[in-house]
LUMMILUM-351014 format. One record per atom (N, C-alpha, C): residue in one letter; x, y negated, z. Coordinates in steps of 0.05 Angstrom, whole numbers, padded with zeros to 5 digits, always signed. Each point is the difference from the previous one (the first is absolute). Layout:
BEGIN
AXYZ...
***
This chain:
BEGIN
M-00453-00487-00385M+00002+00018+00022M+00024+00014-00002R+00017+00005+00016R+00019+00027-00005R-00007+00025+00001R+00001+00018-00012R-00003+00028-00001R+00015+00014+00019W-00020+00022+00018W+00021+00010+00023W+00019+00016-00009Y+00021+00002+00016Y+00024+00009-00009Y+00002+00028+00001Y-00001+00026-00016Y+00003+00023+00005Y+00021+00009+00022G+00018-00015-00002G+00021+00003+00018G-00005+00009+00034W-00021-00017+00011W-00011+00006+00027W-00016+00018-00001S-00019+00007-00020S-00017+00023+00002S+00020+00025+00001M+00021+00007-00017M+00021+00023-00001M+00012-00008+00025L+00014-00020+00019L+00003-00001+00018L-00015+00012+00029G-00025-00004-00004G-00016+00013+00017G+00001+00031+00006V-00002+00009-00027V-00002+00025-00009V+00033+00011+00009L+00015-00009-00002L+00025+00006+00011L+00005+00001+00026A-00022-00022+00019A+00007+00001+00028A-00013+00021+00017I-00024+00012-00019I-00016+00022+00010I+00019+00028-00008T+00007+00001-00022T+00019+00026-00005T+00030+00006+00016E+00009-00028+00005E+00020+00002+00020E-00002+00016+00026T-00023-00014+00009T-00008+00001+00027T-00003+00028+00006I-00010+00013-00022I-00009+00028+00007I+00016+00016-00008S+00025-00006-00022S+00027+00009-00002S+00013+00009+00024Y+00004-00020+00008Y+00018-00006+00016Y-00011+00014+00029G-00025-00002+00002G-00015+00015+00030G+00004+00028-00006I-00003+00014-00024I-00004+00026-00004I+00031+00012-00007L+00012-00016-00011L+00034+00009-00009L+00021-00008+00023I-00009-00015+00022I+00027-00012+00017I-00014+00003+00031Y-00020-00015+00005Y-00011-00006+00025Y-00015+00029+00016A-00012+00013-00017A-00016+00024+00006A+00007+00023+00003F+00034+00003-00002F+00018+00018+00005F+00004+00012+00023S+00004-00023+00014S+00005+00003+00030S-00015+00014+00016V-00032-00003-00002V-00018+00012+00008V-00001+00028-00006F+00009+00006-00020F-00004+00033-00011F+00029+00019+00016V+00018-00013+00016V+00022+00009+00002V-00011+00026+00029V-00016-00009+00022V-00005+00013+00022V-00019+00025-00009P-00019-00008-00019P-00011+00028-00014P+00012+00014-00012L+00020-00007-00015L+00016+00024-00018L+00022+00013+00026E+00005-00017+00015E+00016+00017+00024E-00021+00014+00012E-00022+00001+00004E-00011+00021+00017E-00010+00027-00018A-00007-00015-00024A-00012+00022-00019A+00022+00023-00002F+00027-00007-00009F+00019+00007-00010F+00024+00009+00015G+00007-00013+00025G+00016-00004+00019G+00030-00010-00010W-00003-00017-00027W+00021-00009-00007W+00013-00018+00015S+00029-00005+00003S+00004-00022+00012S-00001-00027-00019R+00001-00026+00019R-00012-00024-00006R+00023-00012-00019A+00023+00007+00003A+00023-00005-00021A-00003+00008-00026T-00016+00028-00005T-00003+00007-00030T-00025-00013-00003I-00021-00002+00015I-00021-00015-00010I+00000-00031-00010N+00023-00015+00013N+00005-00028-00008N+00022+00001-00018G+00015+00018-00006G+00017+00005-00017G-00010+00002-00034A-00028+00004-00004A-00018+00004-00023A-00001-00028-00010I-00005-00020+00022I-00009-00029-00015I+00031-00013-00003T+00016+00011+00018T+00029-00013-00008T+00013+00009-00026A-00014+00024-00004A+00015+00007-00028A-00014-00010-00021A-00029-00008+00003A-00019-00014-00017A+00011-00030-00003Q+00002-00018+00022Q+00020-00018-00010Q+00023-00001-00015L+00010+00017+00002L+00030+00003-00012L-00008+00006-00031V-00016+00018-00008V-00012-00004-00022V-00003-00029-00011A-00030-00007+00015A+00000-00031-00011A+00022-00021-00009G+00019+00011+00014G+00020-00030+00007G+00019+00011-00027L+00003+00027-00007L+00018+00009-00017L-00012-00006-00036L-00030+00000+00006L-00015-00002-00023L-00009-00034-00002A+00008-00016+00019A-00003-00033-00007A+00012-00007-00021W+00021+00001-00009W+00008-00014-00023W-00006+00005-00027P-00004+00025-00004P-00016+00012-00021P-00029-00005-00004V-00016+00001+00025V-00024-00009-00004V-00002-00034-00003G+00021-00008+00009G-00002-00037-00003G+00006+00001-00031V+00017+00009-00019V+00006-00005-00023V-00021+00006-00014V-00014+00023+00008V-00027+00001-00023V-00022-00011+00014L-00003-00014+00020L-00022-00026+00009L+00010-00022-00016D+00019-00008-00003D+00012-00021-00018D-00008+00000-00029R+00007+00021-00012R-00008+00010-00025R-00025-00002-00005Y-00018+00020+00013Y-00024+00009-00007Y-00028-00012+00019G+00008-00014+00024G-00018-00005+00020G-00010+00020+00018A-00017-00008+00020A-00006+00027+00022A-00018+00009-00004R-00026-00007-00014R-00024+00012-00007R+00008+00029+00004W+00006+00017-00019W+00003+00025-00005W+00014+00015+00016M+00021-00019+00014M+00015+00015+00018M-00009+00003+00027M-00014-00021+00008M-00007+00002+00020M-00023+00021+00004T-00022-00001-00015T-00016+00022-00011T+00005+00028+00008A+00027+00004-00019A+00007+00027+00001A+00005+00005+00025G+00016-00017+00021G+00014+00006+00026G-00029+00005+00019A-00020-00011-00011A-00021+00007+00023A-00014+00028-00008L+00007+00004-00027L-00017+00024-00009L+00023+00023+00013W+00025-00005-00001W+00023+00021+00010W+00000-00001+00032A-00006-00022+00009A-00012+00007+00030A-00025+00017+00007A-00018-00013-00011A-00024+00022+00004A+00003+00030+00000L+00017+00003-00025L+00010+00033-00006L+00010+00012+00025W+00027-00021+00011W+00009+00011+00021W-00005+00001+00025L-00017-00019+00009L-00010+00001+00023L-00027+00026+00008G-00008+00003-00026G-00018+00022+00000G+00010+00027+00007A+00028+00000-00012A+00011+00016+00006A+00015+00017+00028W+00002-00028+00009W+00012+00000+00030W-00020+00018+00020G-00020-00003-00001G-00020+00013+00011G+00003+00028+00001F+00013+00011-00016F+00001+00032-00003F+00027-00001+00004V+00021-00015+00016V+00025+00013+00003V-00003+00019+00022T+00022+00021+00002T+00007+00016+00027T+00018+00005+00007E+00024-00011-00021E+00026+00001+00011E+00012-00028-00002P+00028+00000+00018P+00017-00028-00004P+00002-00005-00027W+00015+00012-00011W+00008-00003-00030W-00024-00012-00022Q-00025+00012+00006Q-00026-00009-00013Q+00000-00028+00010H+00000-00003+00026H-00001-00031+00008H+00014-00017-00009I+00029-00001-00001I+00019-00011-00004I-00004-00007-00036A-00016+00020-00016A+00015+00005-00030A-00029-00021-00002V-00026-00004+00007V-00026-00014-00004V+00012-00029+00008W+00018-00010+00017W+00003-00025+00003W+00025-00006-00022V+00014+00012-00001V+00021+00000-00024V-00015-00018-00025M-00021+00017-00005M-00015-00009-00023M-00013-00033+00006L-00012+00007+00025L-00011-00028+00007L+00015-00024-00001G+00030+00008+00004G+00010-00021-00007G-00002-00016-00032I-00006+00018-00011I-00006-00014-00029I-00023-00018+00001S-00017+00008+00016S-00023-00024+00000S+00007-00022+00009M+00016+00005+00026M+00008-00025+00021M+00017-00022-00021A+00020+00018-00018A+00013-00023-00016A-00019-00019-00025T-00025+00021-00002T-00014-00016-00025T-00025-00013+00010T-00003+00004+00027T-00028-00011+00004T+00005-00021+00024L+00021-00015+00016L+00000-00011+00021L+00009-00018-00008Y+00014-00023+00022Y-00001-00029-00012Y+00023+00001-00023E+00021+00013-00006E+00014-00007-00020E-00013-00010-00026P-00016+00022-00011P-00017-00003-00019P-00022-00020+00001A-00005-00004+00018A-00022-00029+00009A+00014-00022-00006F+00024-00002+00016F+00013-00026-00002F+00009-00006-00031V+00003+00018-00014V+00001-00007-00031V-00020-00010-00012V-00024+00010+00006V-00025-00013-00006V+00001-00030+00006V+00000+00000+00027V-00008-00031+00010V+00025-00017-00016A+00026+00006-00002A+00015-00013-00015A-00003-00004-00035Q-00010+00009-00004Q-00008+00003-00034Q-00027-00020-00003W-00018-00001+00023W-00024-00013-00006W+00000-00024+00016F+00017-00002+00020F+00001-00030+00018F+00027-00008-00003E+00004-00032-00002E+00022-00014+00002E-00007-00018+00027R-00009-00023-00012R-00006-00020+00018R-00014+00003+00021R-00016+00022+00001R-00017+00014+00018R+00006+00031+00008R+00028-00002-00002R+00011+00026+00009R-00006+00005+00027S+00009-00022+00021S+00003+00006+00033S-00027-00004+00004T-00021-00008-00008T-00025+00010+00005T-00013+00025-00004A+00008+00007-00025A-00011+00026-00005A+00021+00018+00020L+00023+00003+00002L+00017+00020+00018L-00015-00003+00030T-00012-00020+00001T-00008-00005+00029T-00024+00021+00000V-00019-00010-00017V-00029+00019+00003V+00008+00025-00005L+00020+00015-00014L+00004+00024-00006L+00012+00009+00023T+00022-00013+00013T+00008+00018+00023T-00015-00003+00028F-00012-00020-00005F-00022-00004+00024F-00021+00023+00008V-00012+00005-00024V-00023+00017-00004V+00009+00027+00000A+00023+00009-00006A+00019+00025+00002A+00010-00001+00031G+00008-00016+00008G+00006-00001+00028G-00022+00014+00023F-00020+00003-00008F-00026+00012+00013F+00002+00033-00004A+00019+00009-00020A+00003+00027-00004A-00001+00024+00028I+00026-00015+00013I+00001+00015+00026I-00021-00004+00020I-00016-00017+00003I-00022-00009+00017I-00019+00024-00007I-00009+00001-00026I-00018+00022-00011I+00008+00025-00007A+00023+00003-00003A+00008+00030-00004A+00005+00018+00025T+00011-00008+00018T+00005+00013+00027T-00032+00003+00011P-00015-00011+00008P-00016+00012+00010P-00029+00014-00017S+00009-00002-00023S-00019+00012-00025S+00009+00026+00000T+00026+00010+00001T+00020+00014-00007T-00010+00021+00030T+00002-00017+00018T-00007+00018+00031T-00023+00005+00007W-00022-00009-00012W-00028+00009-00001W-00001+00013-00017L+00006+00002-00025L-00006+00020-00020L+00015+00036+00016I+00025-00001+00004I+00007+00021+00010I-00017+00013+00022H-00005-00018+00015H-00011+00013+00032H-00025+00006-00012T-00014-00014-00013T-00028+00012-00009T-00001+00026-00020Y+00015-00001-00016Y+00000+00017-00019Y+00030+00014+00007S+00018+00002-00023S+00029+00013+00005S+00022-00015-00015W+00018+00008+00002W+00021-00018-00010W+00002+00008-00029Q-00011+00023-00009Q-00001+00011-00032Q-00018-00021-00012V-00022+00001+00014V-00026-00016-00009V+00002-00023-00008T+00024-00012+00020T+00004-00033-00006T+00021-00008-00018T+00017+00027-00009T+00017-00006-00023T-00022+00005-00024W-00012+00014+00002W-00024+00005-00023W-00018-00030-00008V-00004-00010+00026V-00019-00025-00005V+00017-00020-00011Y+00028-00001+00009Y+00016-00019-00013Y+00014+00007-00029A-00004+00027-00003A+00003+00005-00035A-00021-00014-00017A-00028+00004+00013A-00024-00008-00013A+00003-00036-00008V+00005-00009+00025V-00001-00033+00002V+00030-00004-00022M+00019+00009-00001M+00018-00011-00023M-00012+00007-00024L-00011+00025-00008L-00012+00006-00028L-00024-00013-00003V-00016-00010+00017V-00033-00009-00009V-00001-00035+00008V+00025-00015+00014V-00001-00023+00004V+00023-00013-00005V+00024+00007+00004V+00023-00019-00006V+00005+00008-00029A+00008+00021-00011A+00009+00001-00031A-00022-00012-00016P-00024+00007+00006P-00023-00013-00021P+00002-00029+00000L+00007-00016+00020L+00003-00025+00008L+00024-00017-00018L+00019+00015-00001L+00021-00011-00005L-00001+00007-00030A-00007+00019-00011A-00002+00009-00031A-00021-00022-00013W-00017-00006+00016W-00027-00023-00011W+00013-00025-00003W+00010-00010+00025W+00016-00023+00009W+00014-00013-00012I+00028+00011+00008I+00027-00010-00007I+00001-00003-00028R+00019-00021-00007R+00011-00007-00024R+00024-00009+00004K+00016+00000-00027K+00028-00002+00000K+00007-00031+00007S-00013-00009-00018S+00008-00033+00000S-00029-00015-00001P+00003-00025+00008P-00027-00019-00010P-00007+00000-00030A+00025+00003-00020A-00012-00007-00027A-00016+00025-00006D+00000+00021+00015D-00015+00025-00004D-00035-00006+00001V+00000-00022+00019V-00035-00008-00002V-00001-00026-00009G+00017-00017-00013G-00004-00022-00014G+00003-00018+00021A+00023+00002+00015A+00001-00027+00021A+00035+00001+00002T+00004-00020+00014T+00030-00008+00003T+00001+00005+00035V+00033-00004+00003V+00004+00006+00032V-00011-00022+00023D-00013+00012+00014D-00021-00018+00015D-00017-00012-00003G-00011+00012-00027G-00021-00011-00010G-00002-00032-00009L+00015-00007+00006L+00005-00031-00014L+00000-00005-00024P-00001-00025-00010P+00004-00009-00033P+00019+00016-00005A+00003+00004-00025A+00027+00006-00010A+00015-00026-00007T-00003-00020+00004T+00023-00021+00000T+00012-00006+00025T-00012+00013+00024T+00013+00003+00022T+00013+00018+00017S-00014+00023-00012S+00010+00025+00003S+00018+00018-00016Q+00021+00013+00009Q+00016+00014-00009Q-00001+00031-00015T+00001+00008-00021T-00007+00021-00008T+00026+00023+00011V-00010+00026+00006V+00020+00022+00007V+00005+00008-00023R+00030+00004-00007R+00013+00015-00013R+00020+00008+00006A+00003+00024-00018A+00015+00023+00010A+00035-00009-00004V+00012+00008+00022V+00032-00006+00003V+00011+00024-00009P+00020+00001-00015P+00017+00033-00007P+00008+00008+00027V-00003+00029+00000V+00007+00018+00026V+00034-00002-00002G+00012-00006-00020G+00033-00007+00007G+00003-00023+00020M-00020-00025+00000M+00008-00016+00015M-00004+00006+00034V-00001+00026+00006V-00002+00012+00020V+00025+00008+00013R+00021+00004-00016R+00029+00000-00002R+00013-00021+00008D-00007-00019-00009D+00009-00032+00003D-00007-00001+00036V-00030+00001+00007V-00003-00010+00022V+00018+00023+00023L+00002+00023-00011L+00019+00016+00020L+00028-00009+00003C+00008-00015-00020C+00025-00009+00013C-00002-00026+00006E-00018-00012+00011E-00009-00025+00013E+00009+00008+00031Q+00015-00021+00012Q+00008+00001+00034Q-00027-00002+00011G-00014-00016-00009G-00029-00012+00017G-00014+00024-00001F-00008+00009-00019F-00026+00029-00001F+00022+00018+00017W+00023+00002+00010W+00008+00024+00016W+00000-00019+00030L+00003-00019+00004L-00004-00014+00022L-00032+00002+00014L-00016-00002-00019L-00034+00004+00010L+00000+00026+00006V+00006+00019-00013V+00001+00032+00006V+00011+00002+00024A+00024-00004+00011A+00011+00003+00023A-00020-00016+00018A-00009-00025+00000A-00014-00012+00015A-00023+00017+00007F-00018+00012-00021F-00019+00008+00001F+00003+00029+00013L+00020+00011-00003L+00016+00026+00007L+00002+00004+00034A+00007-00025+00011A+00008-00007+00031A-00030+00000+00006S-00016-00017-00014S-00028-00006+00015S-00014+00033+00002T+00006+00012-00020T-00019+00032-00005T+00020+00015+00032C+00019-00004+00003C+00015+00018+00021C-00015-00013+00024A-00002-00024+00005A-00009-00012+00025A-00038+00010+00005L-00008+00001-00030L-00032+00006+00006L-00001+00032+00006V+00021+00022-00010V+00000+00027+00011V+00008+00004+00024V+00016-00016+00014V+00009+00001+00025V-00030+00003+00014V-00008-00022+00003V-00022-00018+00014V-00025+00022-00003L-00008+00010-00027L-00020+00017-00003L+00001+00028+00010Q+00030+00004+00003Q+00008+00032+00007Q+00002-00004+00033T+00007-00017+00009T+00012+00004+00030T-00018-00020+00023F-00014-00017-00014F-00009-00021+00023F-00023+00019+00019V-00017+00007-00006V-00017+00017+00020V+00019+00019+00016P+00019+00014-00014P+00018+00019+00022P+00014-00013+00020L+00013-00021-00012L+00019-00016+00024L-00016-00014+00021L-00019-00011-00006L-00022-00010+00021L-00006+00018+00017I-00006+00025-00006I-00005+00024+00018I+00021+00004+00013D+00027+00002-00005D+00021+00000+00006D+00002-00019+00026R-00003-00025-00006R+00001-00017+00023R-00022-00002+00019G-00015+00015+00002G-00017+00006+00017G-00037-00009-00003Y-00003-00006-00022Y-00030-00017-00014Y-00012+00032-00004A-00029+00000+00005A-00018+00020-00001A-00002-00001-00039P+00000+00030-00004P-00003-00002-00036P-00023-00015-00011A-00022-00004+00019A-00021-00016-00013A+00007-00025+00000D+00014-00015+00019D+00009-00025-00003D+00020-00005-00022A+00016+00019-00009A+00021+00006-00014A-00010-00010-00029A-00020+00014+00000A-00014+00008-00025A-00020-00028+00000W-00004-00009+00018W-00020-00032-00007W+00019-00020-00008Y+00025+00005+00015Y+00020-00024-00015Y+00007+00007-00029A+00003+00020-00005A+00008+00008-00030A-00031-00007-00018A-00019+00000+00008A-00032-00004-00014A+00007-00025-00003T+00005-00023+00019T-00001-00020+00003T+00018-00012-00027A+00020+00008-00002A+00025-00005-00022A-00013+00002-00022G-00012+00026-00002G-00014+00006-00026G-00025-00022-00008V-00012-00009+00020V-00027-00013-00004V+00008-00034-00007L+00025-00005+00009L+00018-00018-00005L+00008-00009-00025A+00005+00021-00014A+00011+00004-00032A-00025-00012-00019L-00025+00004+00012L-00024-00009-00014L+00004-00032-00011P-00008-00011+00025P+00003-00038-00008P+00029-00005-00008S+00019+00011+00007S+00027-00007-00009S-00005-00003-00032R-00009+00015-00016R-00006+00004-00028R-00016-00026-00004L-00020+00001+00014L-00013-00033-00008L+00015-00026+00001L+00020+00006+00020L+00017-00029+00008L+00020-00002-00013F+00021+00020-00004F+00021-00004-00018F+00003+00004-00030T-00021+00021-00002T+00000+00003-00039T-00003-00023-00010P-00023-00015+00003P-00009-00030-00009P+00020-00017-00002L+00017-00002+00020L+00028-00022+00004L+00016+00006-00018G+00001+00024-00013G+00017+00001-00026G-00005-00022-00019T-00021-00014-00007T-00012-00016-00019T+00012-00029+00009Y+00005-00001+00022Y+00004-00029+00003Y+00032+00000+00010F+00014+00019+00008F+00018+00004+00020F+00025+00017-00025S+00024-00003+00003S+00019+00019-00003S-00009+00035-00002R-00002+00013-00022R+00000+00030+00010R+00021+00008+00016Y+00020-00014-00009Y+00028+00013+00011Y-00001-00001+00033S-00002-00031+00009S+00002-00011+00024S-00023+00023+00015L-00022+00001-00016L-00024+00012+00023L+00012+00034-00001A+00014+00013-00018A+00003+00027-00003A+00023+00002+00024T+00015-00019+00004T+00021-00004+00020T-00008+00004+00026V-00020-00021+00008V-00011-00010+00027V-00018+00026+00002L-00014+00016-00012L-00013+00023+00004L+00022+00030+00010C+00022-00005-00023C+00016+00029+00010C+00018-00012+00027V+00007-00020+00001V+00019-00006+00024V-00028+00002+00028M-00015-00004-00002M-00029+00003+00023M+00006+00030+00003Q-00003+00014-00018Q+00001+00032+00007Q+00023+00011+00007G+00023-00010+00000G+00026+00009+00015G-00006-00015+00027L-00006-00022-00001L+00002-00017+00033L-00019+00019+00016A-00023+00009-00013A-00016+00021+00017A+00010+00015+00007L+00017+00016-00009L+00014+00026+00018L+00015-00008+00016I+00017-00024-00002I+00018-00015+00021I-00011-00008+00029A-00019-00012-00011A-00024-00009+00028A-00007+00030+00010L-00006+00014-00006L-00011+00022+00014L+00023+00005+00022M+00022+00005-00014M+00024+00010+00015M+00019-00022+00029L-00004-00027-00013L+00009-00027+00014L-00020-00006+00023L-00017-00006-00009L-00023-00010+00020L-00008+00020+00021P-00004-00006+00019P-00011+00012+00024P-00033+00011-00002G-00005+00025+00013G-00023+00008-00002G-00025-00005-00026L-00020-00018+00013L-00024-00001-00027L+00002-00023-00011W+00023-00016+00004W+00010-00025-00019W+00012+00016-00026G+00019+00021+00006G+00009+00012-00021G-00020+00012-00012V-00015+00014+00011V-00021+00017-00017V-00020-00019-00019W-00008-00022+00012W-00016-00016-00016W+00017-00011-00020G+00021-00009+00011G+00016-00016-00024G+00006+00022-00023C+00005+00029+00007C+00002+00012-00027C-00028+00002-00014V-00022+00004+00015V-00019+00004-00014V-00019-00023-00015V+00007-00027+00009V-00004-00015-00017V+00019-00011-00019L+00021+00004+00005L+00019-00007-00030L+00002+00021-00017F+00000+00026+00007F-00005+00019-00016F-00027+00002-00018G-00021-00006+00017G-00024+00004-00009G-00011-00023-00024L+00009-00024+00005L+00004-00016-00018L+00013+00001-00023S+00027+00005+00002S+00013+00002-00022S+00004+00030-00020F-00014+00024+00013F+00007+00017-00019F-00028+00003-00020G-00024-00006+00006G-00019-00001-00018G+00000-00022-00020A+00018-00019+00000A+00002-00019-00021A+00026+00010-00020I+00016+00011+00010I+00023+00004-00011I-00006+00015-00030T-00013+00018-00004T-00002+00012-00024T-00014-00019-00021P-00020-00018+00006P-00010-00016-00023P+00019-00019+00000A+00020-00011+00019A+00015-00020-00004A+00023+00008-00025R+00010+00028+00008R+00017+00013-00021R-00008+00007-00024A-00021+00009-00006A-00020+00002-00029A+00004-00029-00010A-00011-00022+00012A+00000-00024-00014A+00028-00007-00006L+00014+00000+00019L+00031-00010-00004L+00016+00011-00023F-00006+00028-00009F+00013+00011-00018F-00017-00012-00026A-00020+00003+00009A-00012-00012-00033A+00002-00018-00011D-00007-00024+00025D+00017-00032-00009D+00025-00001-00011R+00016+00020+00011R+00024-00006-00010R+00011+00013-00027Y-00006+00029-00006Y+00009+00013-00017Y-00026+00002-00022G-00020-00012+00000G-00022+00000-00019G-00016+00029+00005V-00021+00000-00015V-00014+00022+00001V+00010+00020-00024G+00016-00006-00025G+00004+00026-00015G+00018+00020+00008I+00015-00002+00019I+00017+00019+00012I-00009+00008+00033Y-00025-00013+00010Y-00001+00000+00028Y-00004+00030+00008G-00021+00013-00014G+00002+00031+00004G+00027+00012+00008A+00019+00001-00023A+00023+00011+00010A+00017-00014+00017L-00001-00025+00003L+00013-00001+00022L-00008+00006+00032S-00029-00005-00005S-00011+00012+00029S+00004+00030+00007G+00002+00015-00023G+00006+00024+00005G+00022+00008+00012I+00025-00019-00014I+00024+00005+00009I-00003-00003+00035L-00011-00024+00005L-00004-00007+00024L-00009+00018+00021A-00026+00009-00012A-00014+00025+00021A+00016+00021+00001L+00022+00011-00017L+00016+00025-00003L+00018-00008+00027V+00010-00023+00000V+00022-00003+00023V-00015-00003+00026L-00027-00010+00004L-00016-00007+00019L-00009+00035+00013T-00010+00013-00022T-00003+00025+00009T+00019+00013+00010L+00022+00008-00010L+00022+00012+00011L+00004-00009+00027A-00003-00026+00006A+00006-00015+00031A-00013+00013+00018R-00031+00007-00012R-00024+00006+00019R+00010+00030+00007A+00005+00011-00020A+00003+00028-00001A+00027+00014+00023V+00018-00015-00009V+00030-00003+00017V-00001-00008+00033M-00012-00026+00009M+00004-00006+00021M-00012+00014+00022P-00020+00018-00006P-00014+00006+00025P+00020+00022+00010V+00010+00008-00015V+00018+00026+00009V+00029-00018+00013L+00014-00019-00011L+00016-00018+00005L-00005-00003+00031V-00025-00016+00002V-00010-00010+00028V+00000+00023+00019E-00011+00018-00003E-00001+00025+00023E+00029+00009-00006L+00020-00007-00009L+00030+00018+00009L+00011-00021+00012A-00003-00023-00005A+00003-00030+00015A-00004+00008+00029R-00022+00000+00004R-00022+00005+00028R+00018+00024+00012E+00003+00023-00019E+00011+00024+00020E+00027-00012+00015Q+00019-00012-00018Q+00026-00003+00004Q+00002-00020+00024S-00017-00022+00001S-00002-00028+00016S-00020+00004+00024G-00022+00023-00005G-00014+00006+00028G-00025-00022-00003D-00007-00014-00017D-00020-00016-00005D-00001-00018-00021Y-00016-00014-00001Y-00001-00020-00027Y+00009-00029+00002R+00009-00003+00019R+00009-00034+00007R+00020-00007-00026G+00019+00017-00005G+00027-00016-00015G-00014+00004-00024I-00018+00022-00007I-00018-00002-00032I-00008-00023-00012Y-00019-00005+00022Y-00012-00030+00002Y+00013-00027-00005I+00023+00003+00022I+00020-00028-00001I+00015+00001-00029W+00011+00020-00013W+00018-00002-00019W-00017+00003-00029V-00027+00009+00000V-00014+00003-00024V-00014-00031+00002G-00006-00008+00018G-00013-00029+00001G+00018-00020-00004I+00024+00001+00003I+00025-00016-00010I+00000+00002-00030F+00005+00028-00007F+00007+00004-00036F-00029-00011-00011S-00025+00003+00012S-00019-00011-00017S-00001-00031+00004A+00002-00006+00018A-00006-00034+00001A+00026-00011-00009V+00024+00008+00003V+00027-00011-00023V-00001+00009-00025G-00007+00019-00004G-00008+00011-00034G-00016-00018-00011S-00025-00010+00014S-00021-00014-00019S+00006-00027-00004L+00027-00009+00011L+00009-00024-00004L+00003-00007-00030G+00010+00022-00008G+00010+00008-00027G-00019-00010-00020I-00025-00002+00014I-00022-00005-00027I+00003-00035-00003A+00002-00010+00025A+00005-00031-00005A+00016-00014-00020V+00025+00018-00008V+00021-00010-00018V-00006+00011-00029V-00019+00018-00004V-00005+00005-00024V-00006-00017-00025P-00016-00024+00010P-00013-00017-00018P+00032-00018-00013A+00013+00000+00014A+00032-00016-00015A+00013+00020-00014L-00004+00026-00001L+00015+00014-00021L-00014+00004-00029R+00024+00002-00016R-00013+00001-00027R-00015+00027-00013Q-00022+00002-00003Q-00015+00014-00018Q+00020+00018-00023S+00015+00018+00005S+00021+00009-00022S-00025+00010-00023G+00003-00010-00024G-00012+00010-00027G-00037+00001+00002H-00006-00017+00024H-00031-00007+00003H-00002-00028+00003E-00026-00009-00003E-00001-00020-00002E-00027-00013+00018G-00010+00020+00018G-00018-00001+00022G-00022+00004-00014S-00021-00004+00019S-00029+00007-00005S-00016-00016-00022S+00009-00030+00003S-00017-00018-00012S+00009+00003-00034R+00023+00005-00007R+00003+00009-00022R-00004+00032-00011A+00000+00016+00018A+00004+00031-00013A-00032-00003-00007N-00022-00009+00016N-00024+00002-00010N-00009-00018-00018A+00009-00020-00015A-00009-00019-00012A+00013+00007-00032D-00020-00004-00018D-00001-00005-00024D+00025-00010-00010
***
């Protein structure tokens, strides 16, 4: 009888810690905006600028964190990130000046870099190969509930107690729940518990071995790598546009705020089944084709909203966007792990995360500048939609390109 594979237990722990970490560090923030505005009279630009600064810090740290993850594993890095988050979430409850608020979130940017999806995906890449799609499906599907849990929980805590008490509660959760789970359960590789990748017999499972960090330079000279980066950059631009402007755009068109929020929530709900639908397909179909389809769908969602009349456009955007954006993140993780192997996965995903984080920080400003010039969002949606759809086609040609100085995941992971 085959022994239970420790990787599945660890994956369950990661699913829990990612759900909590994303809920606290990302999704809960928006609920604090109005209470902080009412308490201190700060502008919303100032309040929201803090999380933008945090995301920039996380992006800048993505590559060095990835290098450390490749070399030493995620256990102590993620544990330290959770403890660091507990410290600064506790401090957040004592801020009285804007600069203190921003400084706290700059520090929390370090925790974002060390506790969210990037390090978790490194763990999945190192522990799973044949079952990587299944593992990514489980992880991202469970973590997808973070926004559903965090928003009402944060609202209840703030209304029942105060925003300060809520920050201290979240600090305690990171300290006594997330950090101990990570420290106790996470391991660098299957060999640490006497297992092999996927828990399969040694004759059918490949052993993860280190790939020289110098290999990263070879990959950075590869045209295929930058085509992938460009495609996912285009996809991220489309994502930012929709997340930032979809509700205001519908309100500008005459929809009631509650109806606009409902359509946005529907797109978010569709992201959950999309992970169950599309991520496992990577086992049976080319990951390049799958990622191309998802990114093109996201671009077409923006174009549909502008070109189709009335509710046809709204529902076209909601369905296309909801089904695509939820599955793009795990598809991207699996594609990079398969193409480049796990030895330098952390470093490469860190470089990609840096580019995408900068896009998330810059795009909101560019979108509003463009809207001020044109008077509406129509041109933004059409051009970004085209950019996303056409740019994503680059993914489809990558398999035909030579991997400079690299031999692919199947060789990079084998002895």
